[in-house]
C-alpha positions in Angstrom: 0.0 0.0 0.0 2.9 2.4 0.8 4.4 1.6 -2.6 1.1 2.6 -4.3 0.9 5.8 -2.4 4.5 6.6 -3.3 3.9 5.9 -6.9 0.8 8.2 -6.9 2.7 11.0 -5.2 5.8 10.7 -7.6 3.4 10.6 -10.6 1.1 13.5 -9.6 2.8 16.2 -11.6 2.6 16.9 -15.4 1.9 14.1 -17.7 2.2 11.5 -14.7 -1.3 12.5 -13.5 -2.7 9.6 -15.4 -0.5 7.1 -13.7 -1.4 8.6 -10.4 -5.0 8.3 -11.2 -4.6 4.6 -11.9 -2.9 4.1 -8.6 -5.6 6.0 -6.6 -8.2 3.9 -8.4 -6.5 0.8 -7.1 -6.1 1.8 -3.5 -8.4 0.6 -0.9 -9.5 -2.5 -2.9 -8.2 -5.8 -1.3 -10.8 -7.8 -3.2 -12.9 -7.5 -6.3 -10.2 -6.2 -8.5 -11.8 -7.4 -11.7 -14.2 -4.5 -11.4 -11.3 -2.1 -12.0 -9.8 -3.9 -15.1 -11.3 -1.4 -17.6 -9.7 1.5 -15.7 -6.3 0.0 -14.9 -5.5 -3.2 -16.8 -2.6 -4.1 -14.5 -5.0 -4.1 -11.4 -5.7 -7.8 -11.9 -2.0 -8.7 -11.8 -1.3 -6.5 -8.8 -4.3 -7.9 -7.0 -2.8 -11.4 -7.2 0.3 -10.4 -5.3 0.7 -12.2 -2.0 -0.6 -10.4 1.0 2.2 -9.0 3.2 2.0 -8.8 7.0 0.2 -5.7 8.2 -2.0 -5.3 5.1 -5.7 -5.7 4.8 -5.6 -9.3 5.9 -2.9 -8.9 8.5 -3.1 -8.5 12.3 -1.8 -4.9 12.0 -4.1 -3.8 9.2 -5.4 -0.2 9.2 -9.1 -1.1 8.6 -9.8 2.6 7.8 -7.6 2.2 4.8 -10.0 -0.3 3.2 -13.3 1.2 4.4 -16.0 2.3 1.9 -15.3 5.9 2.9 -11.6 5.5 2.1 -12.5 3.8 -1.2 -14.8 6.8 -2.2 -12.2 9.2 -1.3 -9.5 7.6 -3.4 -11.9 7.1 -6.3 -12.9 10.8 -6.4 -9.3 11.8 -6.2 -8.7 9.5 -9.3 -11.5 11.3 -11.1 -9.9 14.7 -10.3 -6.5 13.5 -11.7 -8.0 11.9 -14.8 -10.1 15.1 -15.8 -7.0 17.2 -15.1 -5.2 15.1 -17.7 -8.1 15.4 -20.1 -8.7 11.6 -19.7 -12.4 11.9 -19.6 -13.3 8.4 -20.7 -11.8 6.5 -17.7 -13.3 9.3 -15.5 -16.7 8.1 -16.6 -15.6 4.4 -15.7 -14.6 5.4 -12.2 -17.8 7.2 -11.6 -19.8 4.0 -12.8 -18.1 2.2 -9.8 -18.8 5.0 -7.4 -22.5 5.7 -8.2 -24.0 2.4 -6.8 -22.4 3.1 -3.4 -24.1 6.5 -3.2 -27.3 5.0 -4.6 -27.3 2.4 -1.8 -26.8 5.3 0.7 -29.6 7.3 -0.9 -27.2 10.2 -1.0 -29.1 12.2 -3.5 -27.0 15.3 -3.2 -23.9 13.5 -4.1 -25.7 11.7 -6.9 -26.9 15.0 -8.3 -23.2 16.3 -8.1 -21.8 13.3 -9.8 -24.4 13.3 -12.6 -23.6 16.9 -13.1 -19.9 16.1 -13.4 -20.7 13.3 -15.9 -22.6 15.8 -18.1 -19.5 17.9 -18.2 -17.3 14.8 -18.8 -19.4 13.7 -21.8 -19.5 17.2 -23.1 -15.7 17.4 -23.0 -15.5 14.0 -24.8 -17.7 15.3 -27.6 -16.0 18.6 -28.0 -12.4 17.3 -27.8 -13.2 14.4 -30.3 -14.6 16.8 -32.8 -11.7 19.3 -32.5 -9.1 16.6 -32.0 -7.6 19.0 -29.5 -6.2 16.4 -27.0 -2.7 15.3 -27.1 -3.0 11.7 -25.8 0.5 10.5 -26.0 3.7 9.8 -28.1 5.3 6.5 -28.7 9.0 5.7 -29.1 10.8 2.4 -29.7 14.1 2.3 -27.7 16.9 -0.3 -28.4 19.7 -0.9 -26.0 23.1 -2.0 -27.2 26.2 -2.3 -24.9 27.4 -4.0 -21.7 26.4 -0.9 -19.7 22.7 -1.8 -20.1 23.3 -5.3 -18.7 20.0 -7.4 -19.0 18.6 -4.8 -21.4 21.5 -5.3 -23.8 20.1 -6.2 -27.3 16.5 -5.7 -26.2 13.9 -3.2 -27.5 11.0 -1.6 -25.7 8.2 0.7 -26.6 7.7 3.7 -24.4 4.5 5.7 -24.2 5.3 9.3 -23.3 2.7 11.9 -22.2 1.0 14.3 -24.6 3.5 15.5 -27.2 6.9 14.5 -26.1 9.6 15.3 -28.7 12.3 12.9 -29.6 14.9 15.2 -28.3 13.3 15.2 -24.8 13.3 11.4 -24.5 16.8 11.2 -26.0 18.1 13.7 -23.4 16.4 12.0 -20.5 17.7 8.5 -21.5 21.3 9.9 -22.0 21.2 11.5 -18.6 19.8 8.3 -17.0 22.7 6.2 -18.3 25.6 8.6 -17.5 25.6 11.5 -19.9 26.9 12.3 -23.3 30.2 10.5 -22.9 28.7 7.2 -21.6 26.2 6.4 -24.4 25.8 7.3 -28.1 22.4 7.6 -29.9 22.3 5.9 -33.3 21.4 8.3 -36.1 19.1 6.1 -38.0 16.0 3.9 -37.3 17.0 0.9 -39.5 17.9 -2.6 -38.3 20.9 -2.5 -36.1 23.9 -4.6 -37.3 25.7 -5.3 -34.0 28.9 -6.5 -35.9 29.4 -2.8 -36.9 29.1 -1.4 -33.4 32.1 -0.9 -31.2 31.8 -3.4 -28.4 33.5 -1.1 -26.0 30.8 1.6 -26.4 27.1 1.8 -25.5 24.3 2.7 -27.9 20.7 3.7 -27.9 18.4 3.7 -30.8 15.3 5.9 -30.4 12.5 5.7 -33.1 9.2 7.6 -33.2 6.3 5.3 -33.7 2.6 5.6 -34.9 0.1 3.0 -33.5 -1.1 0.7 -36.2 -4.3 -1.4 -35.9 -5.8 -3.9 -38.2 -9.3 -3.2 -39.5 -11.0 -5.4 -37.1 -9.1 -3.8 -34.2 -10.2 -0.3 -35.5 -13.8 -1.4 -35.2 -13.2 -2.0 -31.5 -11.4 1.4 -31.1 -13.8 3.9 -32.5 -12.2 7.1 -31.1 -8.7 8.6 -31.0 -8.7 8.0 -27.2 -9.2 4.3 -27.7 -6.4 4.2 -30.3 -3.9 5.7 -27.9 
């Protein structure tokens, strides 16, 4: 639980708000994780982690952490973070989980407030979809070549970056992460890397901008730009 809170805190600024929202949506749910799968796909995997002493099932558990009130607090915080990031679609999904609780409580004031928020959420979806004004992410393929990268050597990964992240930004960040300009070299092209032509004493990164591609049947399941990002 502490790890989740730390992740949310460290992700709260800038484009990390979406990650923070996913973390808050997961907090306070020791059971029934499948309900959150549409909001945060990794929740099922994390929900299967072994219970540590002192958590919800341990002797020293903080029962307030997993109360309904704490759940509502964390979920509404998730909605706040999601809307701040212009991620309106998952905001709606979070509210769908929250509404039955307030309905059972007959809390009509809160229900009226949420339905008012949902109207604004749906209006924002319509307007942003028409104008295509949202910047929903940039994708980069990063290849690692060199002993410095240890287990990453020879592997490629796809990074999703927040909003419009320029290639030079991710390049500078990775160079700084791995020791600076003298420690790593960025390959100038995006073609297939021939390792026999690389100096084995040096370390290289290959960074390539990507555009998501979907087969026609996949596009039918992803009707909006949001679902394609």
